[in-house]
ChimeraX commands (.cxc) that place a marker at each C-alpha (Angstrom):
marker #1 position 23.93,-25.06,14.49 radius 0.5
marker #1 position 24.25,-28.11,16.67 radius 0.5
marker #1 position 21.96,-31.09,16.01 radius 0.5
marker #1 position 21.29,-34.45,17.62 radius 0.5
marker #1 position 18.61,-37.12,17.32 radius 0.5
marker #1 position 17.86,-36.99,20.99 radius 0.5
marker #1 position 15.70,-34.28,22.24 radius 0.5
marker #1 position 17.04,-34.43,25.67 radius 0.5
marker #1 position 20.65,-33.73,24.28 radius 0.5
marker #1 position 19.21,-30.56,22.45 radius 0.5
marker #1 position 17.34,-29.25,25.59 radius 0.5
marker #1 position 20.47,-29.67,27.54 radius 0.5
marker #1 position 22.62,-27.98,24.80 radius 0.5
marker #1 position 20.09,-25.01,24.61 radius 0.5
marker #1 position 19.95,-24.61,28.27 radius 0.5
marker #1 position 23.89,-24.39,28.45 radius 0.5
marker #1 position 24.07,-22.11,25.53 radius 0.5
marker #1 position 21.44,-19.59,27.06 radius 0.5
marker #1 position 23.28,-20.01,30.36 radius 0.5
marker #1 position 26.49,-18.71,28.43 radius 0.5
marker #1 position 24.53,-15.94,26.77 radius 0.5
marker #1 position 25.28,-17.48,23.10 radius 0.5
marker #1 position 22.46,-15.96,21.17 radius 0.5
marker #1 position 23.91,-16.94,17.74 radius 0.5
marker #1 position 23.71,-20.57,18.33 radius 0.5
marker #1 position 20.73,-22.69,17.00 radius 0.5
marker #1 position 19.85,-26.25,17.76 radius 0.5
marker #1 position 17.86,-28.91,15.86 radius 0.5
marker #1 position 16.40,-32.53,16.69 radius 0.5
marker #1 position 17.80,-33.85,13.49 radius 0.5
marker #1 position 20.50,-36.43,12.46 radius 0.5
marker #1 position 23.67,-35.14,10.90 radius 0.5
marker #1 position 23.52,-37.26,7.84 radius 0.5
marker #1 position 19.90,-35.90,7.25 radius 0.5
marker #1 position 21.04,-32.37,7.80 radius 0.5
marker #1 position 23.96,-32.50,5.19 radius 0.5
marker #1 position 21.97,-34.51,2.62 radius 0.5
marker #1 position 18.58,-32.56,2.84 radius 0.5
marker #1 position 19.25,-29.02,4.09 radius 0.5
marker #1 position 22.84,-28.03,3.30 radius 0.5
marker #1 position 23.83,-26.80,-0.15 radius 0.5
marker #1 position 27.00,-28.14,-1.78 radius 0.5
marker #1 position 29.93,-26.12,-1.03 radius 0.5
marker #1 position 28.31,-24.01,1.51 radius 0.5
marker #1 position 29.91,-24.58,4.73 radius 0.5
marker #1 position 33.32,-23.75,6.37 radius 0.5
marker #1 position 33.49,-26.45,8.76 radius 0.5
marker #1 position 31.64,-29.62,9.76 radius 0.5
marker #1 position 32.33,-30.87,13.53 radius 0.5
marker #1 position 31.26,-34.01,14.75 radius 0.5
marker #1 position 31.95,-34.64,18.44 radius 0.5
marker #1 position 31.63,-38.04,20.12 radius 0.5
marker #1 position 29.64,-40.05,17.54 radius 0.5
marker #1 position 28.16,-43.12,19.00 radius 0.5
marker #1 position 30.55,-46.02,18.03 radius 0.5
marker #1 position 27.97,-48.84,18.40 radius 0.5
marker #1 position 30.24,-51.69,19.56 radius 0.5
marker #1 position 27.81,-54.71,18.57 radius 0.5
marker #1 position 28.77,-55.69,14.97 radius 0.5
marker #1 position 24.94,-56.02,14.29 radius 0.5
marker #1 position 24.64,-52.28,15.14 radius 0.5
marker #1 position 27.65,-51.03,13.19 radius 0.5
marker #1 position 25.51,-49.84,10.32 radius 0.5
marker #1 position 23.86,-47.20,12.79 radius 0.5
marker #1 position 27.16,-45.49,13.04 radius 0.5
marker #1 position 27.21,-41.88,12.06 radius 0.5
marker #1 position 31.06,-41.86,10.49 radius 0.5
marker #1 position 30.46,-43.92,7.45 radius 0.5
marker #1 position 31.82,-43.57,3.95 radius 0.5
marker #1 position 28.25,-42.30,2.82 radius 0.5
marker #1 position 28.39,-39.55,5.72 radius 0.5
marker #1 position 31.93,-38.51,5.00 radius 0.5
marker #1 position 30.84,-38.11,1.23 radius 0.5
marker #1 position 28.00,-35.82,2.54 radius 0.5
marker #1 position 30.23,-33.88,4.68 radius 0.5
marker #1 position 32.79,-33.41,1.79 radius 0.5
marker #1 position 29.94,-32.34,-0.61 radius 0.5
marker #1 position 28.80,-29.73,1.97 radius 0.5
marker #1 position 32.31,-28.18,2.81 radius 0.5
marker #1 position 33.67,-25.21,0.75 radius 0.5
marker #1 position 36.95,-25.72,-0.92 radius 0.5
marker #1 position 39.68,-26.00,1.71 radius 0.5
marker #1 position 36.88,-26.57,4.43 radius 0.5
marker #1 position 37.59,-28.31,7.66 radius 0.5
marker #1 position 36.04,-31.63,8.87 radius 0.5
marker #1 position 36.62,-32.10,12.59 radius 0.5
marker #1 position 35.92,-35.46,14.39 radius 0.5
marker #1 position 36.23,-36.30,17.89 radius 0.5
marker #1 position 35.95,-39.49,19.84 radius 0.5
marker #1 position 37.27,-40.90,23.17 radius 0.5
marker #1 position 37.04,-44.57,21.90 radius 0.5
marker #1 position 40.23,-45.89,20.46 radius 0.5
marker #1 position 38.55,-48.76,18.46 radius 0.5
marker #1 position 36.24,-46.25,16.88 radius 0.5
marker #1 position 39.15,-43.78,16.21 radius 0.5
marker #1 position 40.90,-46.65,14.35 radius 0.5
marker #1 position 37.72,-47.26,12.27 radius 0.5
marker #1 position 37.56,-43.75,11.26 radius 0.5
marker #1 position 41.23,-43.33,10.37 radius 0.5
marker #1 position 40.90,-46.30,8.08 radius 0.5
marker link #1:1,2 radius 0.2
marker link #1:2,3 radius 0.2
marker link #1:3,4 radius 0.2
marker link #1:4,5 radius 0.2
marker link #1:5,6 radius 0.2
marker link #1:6,7 radius 0.2
marker link #1:7,8 radius 0.2
marker link #1:8,9 radius 0.2
marker link #1:9,10 radius 0.2
marker link #1:10,11 radius 0.2
marker link #1:11,12 radius 0.2
marker link #1:12,13 radius 0.2
marker link #1:13,14 radius 0.2
marker link #1:14,15 radius 0.2
marker link #1:15,16 radius 0.2
marker link #1:16,17 radius 0.2
marker link #1:17,18 radius 0.2
marker link #1:18,19 radius 0.2
marker link #1:19,20 radius 0.2
marker link #1:20,21 radius 0.2
marker link #1:21,22 radius 0.2
marker link #1:22,23 radius 0.2
marker link #1:23,24 radius 0.2
marker link #1:24,25 radius 0.2
marker link #1:25,26 radius 0.2
marker link #1:26,27 radius 0.2
marker link #1:27,28 radius 0.2
marker link #1:28,29 radius 0.2
marker link #1:29,30 radius 0.2
marker link #1:30,31 radius 0.2
marker link #1:31,32 radius 0.2
marker link #1:32,33 radius 0.2
marker link #1:33,34 radius 0.2
marker link #1:34,35 radius 0.2
marker link #1:35,36 radius 0.2
marker link #1:36,37 radius 0.2
marker link #1:37,38 radius 0.2
marker link #1:38,39 radius 0.2
marker link #1:39,40 radius 0.2
marker link #1:40,41 radius 0.2
marker link #1:41,42 radius 0.2
marker link #1:42,43 radius 0.2
marker link #1:43,44 radius 0.2
marker link #1:44,45 radius 0.2
marker link #1:45,46 radius 0.2
marker link #1:46,47 radius 0.2
marker link #1:47,48 radius 0.2
marker link #1:48,49 radius 0.2
marker link #1:49,50 radius 0.2
marker link #1:50,51 radius 0.2
marker link #1:51,52 radius 0.2
marker link #1:52,53 radius 0.2
marker link #1:53,54 radius 0.2
marker link #1:54,55 radius 0.2
marker link #1:55,56 radius 0.2
marker link #1:56,57 radius 0.2
marker link #1:57,58 radius 0.2
marker link #1:58,59 radius 0.2
marker link #1:59,60 radius 0.2
marker link #1:60,61 radius 0.2
marker link #1:61,62 radius 0.2
marker link #1:62,63 radius 0.2
marker link #1:63,64 radius 0.2
marker link #1:64,65 radius 0.2
marker link #1:65,66 radius 0.2
marker link #1:66,67 radius 0.2
marker link #1:67,68 radius 0.2
marker link #1:68,69 radius 0.2
marker link #1:69,70 radius 0.2
marker link #1:70,71 radius 0.2
marker link #1:71,72 radius 0.2
marker link #1:72,73 radius 0.2
marker link #1:73,74 radius 0.2
marker link #1:74,75 radius 0.2
marker link #1:75,76 radius 0.2
marker link #1:76,77 radius 0.2
marker link #1:77,78 radius 0.2
marker link #1:78,79 radius 0.2
marker link #1:79,80 radius 0.2
marker link #1:80,81 radius 0.2
marker link #1:81,82 radius 0.2
marker link #1:82,83 radius 0.2
marker link #1:83,84 radius 0.2
marker link #1:84,85 radius 0.2
marker link #1:85,86 radius 0.2
marker link #1:86,87 radius 0.2
marker link #1:87,88 radius 0.2
marker link #1:88,89 radius 0.2
marker link #1:89,90 radius 0.2
marker link #1:90,91 radius 0.2
marker link #1:91,92 radius 0.2
marker link #1:92,93 radius 0.2
marker link #1:93,94 radius 0.2
marker link #1:94,95 radius 0.2
marker link #1:95,96 radius 0.2
marker link #1:96,97 radius 0.2
marker link #1:97,98 radius 0.2
marker link #1:98,99 radius 0.2
marker link #1:99,100 radius 0.2
view
C-alpha cells in the first residue's frame, strides 16, 4: 500500500505501477500518520517504509513534518515484534533531526 496526501503523486505512482505490471500494489490519497492511527491494527505490519518525507525547512512549518515522535510511536505500534522501519531522505539537516 502506498499513500500520499497529494492526488497527483498517487496518480503518477499508480501509472508507474501499471506500466510495470504490479497488480498487487494499492494506493490511497491519505497521510501516513492518519493511515497508521486510524486504519492499521497494532502489531499487524512487518514493515513501514517512509521515502523522502517533506523536511519543511521553515521553523514555522516544522510542525508539519511527518517524522515526529508521535508518528514514530504510531509506526512502532503498527509493527509486529521485530518489524522494520525504513526512512530515506536526501536532506542532511533532516537526517540529523531524524537521527536525534
